[in-house]
Residue, then its C-alpha position, 0 to 999 in steps of 0.5 A: m500500500g503506497d510505498e509499503t509492502v505488506p505480506f499476506a497469506p491464505g485467509d488474511f483480510i487486507f484493508v486498503p483505504a479509499g484512494m490509496p495506491h495498491r497492487f498485488r504481486d508475487f501471489g502465484r496463478s491460483m490467487t482467488c479473492w473477494v473484493m468488498f467496498y465499504g463506506p457511506e452511501g454515495g461514496e466520495a460524492g457524499e463528502 
């Protein structure tokens, strides 16, 4: 996240704040994930 590298393993939960640059790397071909978005109704437009 940003300039930080965060290791993860199967079963981990990773939280990335809205607007934070991020990417996955070195996870192999078998990575499967669920993506959940959470926040106020209207998202950033509601600020």
